C-alpha positions as CSV (number, residue, x, y, z in Angstrom):
1,M,67.7,24.9,138.6
2,T,71.5,24.6,137.6
3,A,72.8,21.2,136.5
4,P,75.8,19.8,138.5
5,G,79.1,20.6,136.7
6,T,77.5,23.6,134.9
7,P,78.6,26.8,135.7
8,G,76.7,29.4,137.5
9,S,75.4,32.9,136.2
10,A,78.0,34.9,138.3
11,A,81.0,32.3,136.5
12,L,79.1,32.7,133.0
13,V,79.2,36.4,133.4
14,R,82.7,36.6,134.4
15,L,83.7,34.2,131.4
16,V,81.8,36.6,129.1
17,A,83.2,39.9,130.6
18,G,87.0,38.2,130.3
19,R,86.4,37.3,126.8
20,E,85.5,41.0,126.0
21,V,88.6,42.4,128.0
22,S,90.9,39.9,126.1
23,T,89.5,40.6,122.7
24,R,89.4,44.4,123.1
25,I,92.8,44.8,124.7
26,R,94.4,43.4,121.5
27,D,92.3,45.6,119.2
28,K,94.0,48.0,117.3
29,T,91.3,50.3,117.2
30,F,91.1,50.2,121.1
31,L,94.7,50.5,121.4
32,I,94.9,53.5,119.2
33,S,92.4,55.3,120.6
34,S,93.7,55.1,124.0
35,A,97.1,56.4,122.8
36,V,95.1,59.3,121.1
37,I,93.3,60.1,124.3
38,L,96.5,60.0,126.5
39,L,98.6,62.2,123.9
40,L,95.9,64.5,124.0
41,V,96.0,64.9,127.7
42,L,99.5,65.0,127.6
43,G,99.4,68.1,125.0
44,A,96.6,69.8,127.3
45,V,99.4,69.5,130.3
46,A,102.2,70.6,128.1
47,F,100.1,73.7,126.7
48,Q,99.6,74.7,130.0
49,V,103.0,74.4,131.1
50,V,104.3,76.6,127.7
51,I,101.3,79.2,128.9
52,A,102.5,79.5,132.4
53,S,106.3,79.6,131.7
54,G,105.5,82.6,129.2
55,A,103.2,84.5,131.6
56,G,104.5,87.5,133.5
57,K,107.7,87.7,131.0
58,V,108.2,90.9,129.5
59,T,111.1,92.2,127.3
60,V,111.7,96.1,127.1
61,G,113.9,97.7,124.7
62,V,115.4,100.8,125.4
63,V,116.6,103.7,123.1
64,G,119.1,106.1,124.8
65,D,120.8,106.1,128.1
66,R,119.4,102.8,130.0
67,S,121.8,102.8,132.8
68,A,119.1,104.6,135.0
69,L,116.3,102.8,133.5
70,Q,117.2,99.3,133.9
71,P,117.1,98.7,137.2
72,A,114.0,100.8,137.8
73,L,112.3,99.0,135.3
74,Q,113.3,95.6,136.9
75,A,111.8,97.2,140.1
76,E,108.7,98.0,138.6
77,G,108.6,94.9,136.7
78,K,108.6,92.9,140.4
79,A,106.0,95.0,141.8
80,V,103.4,94.3,138.9
81,G,104.4,90.8,139.1
82,A,106.5,90.7,135.6
83,D,110.1,89.5,135.1
84,V,111.6,92.2,133.1
85,T,114.6,91.9,130.8
86,V,115.9,95.1,129.4
87,V,117.6,95.3,126.1
88,G,119.5,98.4,124.3
89,L,118.6,99.3,121.0
90,A,120.7,101.8,118.6
91,G,117.5,103.6,117.4
92,E,114.1,104.2,116.7
93,A,114.7,102.4,113.4
94,A,116.2,99.5,115.2
95,A,113.6,99.9,117.8
96,R,110.8,99.1,115.2
97,T,112.6,96.0,113.5
98,A,112.9,94.6,117.0
99,L,109.1,94.8,117.4
100,A,108.6,93.3,114.1
101,A,110.4,90.3,114.6
102,G,109.0,90.1,118.2
103,D,112.3,90.3,119.9
104,V,110.8,92.8,121.9
105,D,107.3,93.4,123.6
106,G,107.9,97.1,123.6
107,A,110.6,99.8,123.1
108,L,110.9,103.0,125.2
109,V,112.5,105.9,123.3
110,V,114.2,108.6,125.7
111,G,116.6,111.1,125.7
112,S,115.2,112.7,122.3
113,G,114.4,116.1,123.4
114,G,110.8,115.2,124.2
115,A,108.4,113.2,126.5
116,P,109.5,109.5,126.5
117,R,107.5,107.2,124.1
118,L,106.8,103.6,124.1
119,L,106.4,101.9,121.1
120,V,104.5,98.8,120.6
121,E,103.7,96.6,117.5
122,R,99.5,96.7,117.8
123,K,98.6,96.6,121.3
124,A,100.1,97.5,124.8
125,D,100.1,94.5,127.3
126,P,98.8,96.0,130.7
127,Q,102.1,94.5,132.4
128,L,104.3,96.3,129.8
129,T,102.5,99.9,130.2
130,A,102.4,99.6,133.9
131,T,106.3,98.8,134.2
132,V,107.5,101.5,132.0
133,Q,104.8,104.1,133.4
134,G,105.8,103.5,136.8
135,A,109.8,103.2,136.0
136,V,109.7,107.0,134.1
137,G,107.5,108.2,137.0
138,Q,110.0,107.1,139.5
139,L,112.8,108.5,137.6
140,A,111.0,111.8,137.0
141,I,110.1,112.1,140.7
142,G,113.6,111.5,141.6
143,R,115.2,114.1,139.4
144,Q,112.7,116.7,140.6
145,L,113.6,116.0,144.1
146,A,117.0,116.0,143.5
147,Q,116.8,119.6,141.7
148,A,114.6,121.0,144.6
149,G,117.4,119.9,146.9
150,I,115.6,116.9,148.5
151,D,116.8,113.7,149.3
152,P,114.9,110.8,147.5
153,L,112.1,109.3,149.4
154,D,112.0,106.2,151.4
155,V,108.7,104.9,150.0
156,P,108.1,101.6,151.8
157,Q,106.8,98.4,149.3
158,V,103.1,97.5,150.0
159,G,103.1,93.8,150.4
160,V,100.4,91.5,149.2
161,T,98.8,88.7,151.1
162,V,96.1,86.5,150.1
163,V,93.6,86.1,152.8
164,N,91.8,82.9,151.1
165,P,93.7,81.0,148.4
166,G,91.5,78.1,148.3
167,T,88.5,80.0,146.7
168,D,88.5,79.1,142.8
169,P,84.9,78.2,142.2
170,T,84.8,78.9,138.6
171,G,88.3,79.0,137.3
172,E,90.9,76.2,137.6
173,R,88.4,73.7,138.7
174,T,86.0,74.3,135.6
175,G,88.8,74.1,133.3
176,I,89.9,70.8,134.5
177,A,86.4,69.6,134.5
178,I,86.1,70.7,130.9
179,V,89.3,68.4,130.1
180,G,87.7,65.5,131.8
181,I,84.4,66.1,130.3
182,I,86.5,65.7,126.8
183,V,87.8,62.6,128.1
184,L,84.7,61.2,129.4
185,Y,82.5,61.9,126.1
186,T,85.1,60.4,123.9
187,L,85.1,57.1,125.9
188,L,81.5,57.3,126.1
189,I,81.2,57.2,122.4
190,L,84.0,54.7,121.9
191,M,82.7,52.5,124.4
192,G,79.3,52.3,123.4
193,Q,80.4,51.6,119.5
194,F,82.4,48.9,121.0
195,V,79.7,47.4,122.7
196,A,77.5,47.8,119.4
197,Q,79.9,46.4,117.3
198,G,80.7,43.3,119.4
199,V,76.9,42.6,119.4
200,V,76.3,43.0,115.4
201,E,80.0,40.7,114.8
202,E,78.3,38.1,116.9
203,K,75.1,38.2,115.3
204,S,76.4,38.4,111.9
205,T,78.9,35.4,112.5
206,R,76.2,33.2,114.4
207,V,78.6,33.1,117.2
208,V,75.7,34.4,119.4
209,E,73.8,30.9,118.7
210,L,76.5,28.9,120.3
211,L,76.8,31.6,123.2
212,L,73.2,31.5,124.0
213,S,73.4,27.4,123.9
214,T,75.2,27.8,127.2
215,M,73.8,30.8,129.1
216,R,71.0,33.2,128.7
217,P,70.7,36.5,126.8
218,W,71.2,39.0,130.0
219,Q,74.4,36.7,131.1
220,L,75.9,37.5,127.9
221,L,74.6,41.2,128.1
222,A,75.6,41.6,131.5
223,G,79.1,40.3,131.0
224,K,79.8,42.2,127.7
225,I,78.6,45.7,129.7
226,I,80.9,44.8,132.4
227,G,84.0,43.5,130.8
228,L,84.0,46.7,128.1
229,G,83.1,48.7,131.2
230,L,86.3,47.6,133.0
231,L,88.4,48.5,130.0
232,G,86.7,51.9,130.0
233,L,87.2,52.3,133.8
234,A,90.9,51.4,133.3
235,Q,91.4,53.9,130.4
236,I,89.6,56.9,132.4
237,V,91.8,56.2,135.5
238,A,94.9,55.7,133.6
239,I,94.2,59.0,132.0
240,S,93.6,60.7,135.3
241,V,96.6,59.3,136.8
242,V,98.7,60.8,133.9
243,G,97.3,63.9,133.8
244,I,97.2,64.3,137.6
245,S,100.5,63.4,137.9
246,G,101.8,65.8,134.8
247,A,99.9,68.9,136.4
248,L,101.2,68.1,139.8
249,L,104.7,67.9,138.5
250,F,104.9,70.7,136.4
251,D,103.1,72.8,138.8
252,V,100.3,73.6,136.3
253,V,97.5,73.7,139.0
254,S,97.6,75.7,142.2
255,L,94.9,73.8,144.1
256,P,95.9,70.0,143.9
257,G,93.0,69.0,146.3
258,Q,90.6,70.4,144.0
259,L,92.6,68.9,141.1
260,I,92.0,65.6,142.4
261,G,88.5,66.1,143.7
262,T,87.2,67.2,140.4
263,V,89.1,64.4,138.5
264,L,87.3,61.6,140.8
265,T,84.0,63.3,140.1
266,V,84.1,62.7,136.6
267,V,85.3,59.4,137.0
268,A,82.4,58.5,139.0
269,W,79.9,60.2,136.5
270,F,81.9,57.8,133.6
271,V,80.7,55.1,135.5
272,L,77.0,56.2,135.7
273,G,77.0,57.2,132.1
274,Y,78.9,54.2,131.0
275,A,75.9,51.8,132.4
276,F,73.2,53.7,130.8
277,Y,74.6,54.1,127.2
278,A,76.2,50.7,127.0
279,A,72.5,49.0,127.8
280,V,71.1,51.4,125.1
281,F,74.0,51.0,122.5
282,A,73.6,47.0,123.0
283,A,69.6,47.0,122.5
284,A,69.9,48.9,119.7
285,A,72.6,47.2,117.8
286,S,70.8,43.5,118.5
287,L,68.2,45.0,115.9
288,V,70.4,44.4,113.0
289,S,72.7,42.1,111.9
290,R,75.1,43.8,109.6
291,Q,77.7,46.4,110.2
292,E,76.4,48.5,107.4
293,D,73.1,49.0,109.1
294,L,74.8,49.6,112.5
295,A,74.9,53.2,112.3
296,S,71.2,54.1,111.7
297,V,70.1,52.4,115.0
298,I,73.0,53.9,117.1
299,T,72.7,57.5,115.5
300,P,70.2,58.7,118.1
301,M,72.2,57.6,121.2
302,T,75.2,59.5,119.4
303,V,73.3,62.5,118.9
304,L,72.4,62.8,122.5
305,L,75.9,62.4,123.6
306,V,77.0,65.0,121.0
307,I,74.1,67.2,122.5
308,G,75.1,67.0,126.2
309,F,78.7,67.5,125.3
310,F,78.0,70.8,123.9
311,I,75.5,71.9,126.5
312,A,78.6,70.8,129.0
313,L,80.9,73.3,127.1
314,Q,78.3,75.8,127.2
315,S,77.7,75.3,130.7
316,A,81.2,76.2,131.7
317,G,80.4,80.0,130.8
318,D,77.1,80.1,132.7
319,P,76.8,77.3,135.3
320,S,73.8,78.8,137.1
321,G,71.8,79.4,133.9
322,S,68.5,77.5,133.3
323,L,69.8,75.0,130.4
324,A,72.7,74.1,132.3
325,T,70.4,73.4,135.5
326,V,67.6,71.8,134.0
327,T,70.0,69.3,131.6
328,S,72.2,68.4,134.7
329,Y,68.9,66.5,136.0
330,I,68.2,64.6,132.7
331,P,69.4,61.1,132.5
332,G,72.0,60.6,129.6
333,L,72.9,64.3,129.7
334,S,73.5,65.0,133.4
335,P,77.0,62.7,133.3
336,L,78.4,65.4,131.1
337,V,76.8,68.5,132.4
338,M,76.7,68.1,136.2
339,P,80.2,67.6,136.7
340,V,80.9,71.2,135.0
341,R,78.4,72.6,137.6
342,M,79.7,70.9,140.2
343,A,83.3,72.2,139.5
344,A,82.0,75.8,139.0
345,G,80.3,75.6,142.5
346,A,77.2,76.0,141.2
347,A,75.4,72.7,142.2
348,A,74.2,72.4,145.8
349,W,74.6,69.0,147.2
350,W,71.0,67.8,146.8
351,E,70.9,68.9,143.2
352,V,73.9,66.3,142.8
353,V,72.1,63.5,144.6
354,L,68.8,64.3,142.8
355,A,70.6,63.9,139.4
356,V,72.5,60.8,140.8
357,V,68.9,59.0,141.8
358,L,67.4,60.1,138.5
359,M,70.1,58.5,136.5
360,L,70.3,55.4,138.7
361,V,66.5,54.9,138.1
362,A,67.2,55.8,134.5
363,I,69.9,53.1,134.1
364,A,67.5,50.3,136.0
365,L,64.8,51.0,133.4
366,V,67.0,51.2,130.6
367,V,68.9,47.8,131.7
368,R,65.5,46.4,131.9
369,L,64.0,47.3,128.9
370,G,67.1,47.1,127.0
371,G,67.8,43.7,128.2
372,R,64.1,42.6,126.9
373,I,64.8,44.0,123.3
374,Y,68.5,42.7,123.4
375,A,67.1,39.2,124.5
376,G,64.0,39.2,121.9
377,A,66.3,40.6,118.7
378,L,69.3,38.5,119.5
379,L,68.7,35.5,117.6
380,R,66.7,37.4,114.6
381,T,69.6,37.4,112.0
382,S,67.5,38.2,109.1
383,G,67.3,41.9,108.3
384,K,66.6,44.7,110.8
385,T,64.1,43.9,113.7
386,K,61.6,46.4,115.0
387,I,61.5,47.1,118.7
388,R,58.0,45.9,119.1
389,E,58.7,42.8,117.4
390,A,61.7,42.0,119.9
391,L,59.5,43.1,122.7
392,R,57.0,40.5,121.5
393,A,59.6,37.6,120.6
394,E,61.0,38.1,124.4
395,R,58.0,37.5,126.3
396,L,57.0,34.1,124.1
């Protein structure tokens, strides 16, 4: 029974959570990592803007009379979705120089007594080839009709109507999910390490002894996990808002609804992944008393995260494969793999539900077992504690 005037469990957990937030939000490592992740997301958006701005633009150099070729090239460019710019070149030598300098994508040589020739530096772009071939063919047909005394034919332009513009199961959404997984993986690693470092720091400075004089181990663990979890959630939400805003502002994505839905999925899986890994990192860190020994106990969890990350990247290319399917159900790996399968449309609703249920069960087991290890090892500040010793001490 709680003595009068003594804070209840909820108040103590909130107190520890607030302490973690106030401590970490002033930490340089936390601030720098947040800024770096944000810059990476903005860089990804800027990269897509640059790629999109350069897509469909074709510069054609013409050696010879370009008075008739220029309108024909521009008309054919529109037909194949290219914005064609035509520049005049003095001769074939000038054309080769322009190609080497990257001033033109291709140089069309006409009027030399033979068939027109298209010069390219290394490889002809399909849009360039289609544009030049169509323009030259159009002019040739026009001349032959004129020589035969036939007026040019009025050929109607065929319009293109997209029947189902919203179907993009493996392209845009998968790309968004991959960027989200990179952010999720980075935050899970960072937050897990922050939890572990905080535990060891409290043990090495013996602050934990003072804290445990006023609260129970599970209250300290819960406050620590919740506090850092709120910071991590705030990070990924802020990054998501910036990423979504940038993508919509610069028209990087064609399906805004799909973008927002995929980002929300990644955020939800971050919550599950963090709850799982934070408890494991805290329990592992409680086994040692020095920062120098920390790497040896958290390496297995870090390796598991790295494996999940690479499987998630592989799943983007084969979301229905056996590896992606099986690992999307395994707790610890599913937060990284399942969002990619969901974005690619390769996961049925029942598969998602099953993965979430298995993850929740795993979180409950990890929190229970990890809490026992944490409680049993927290006051052991001499050397490295074995898991068996921690469990035995917790039961005493």
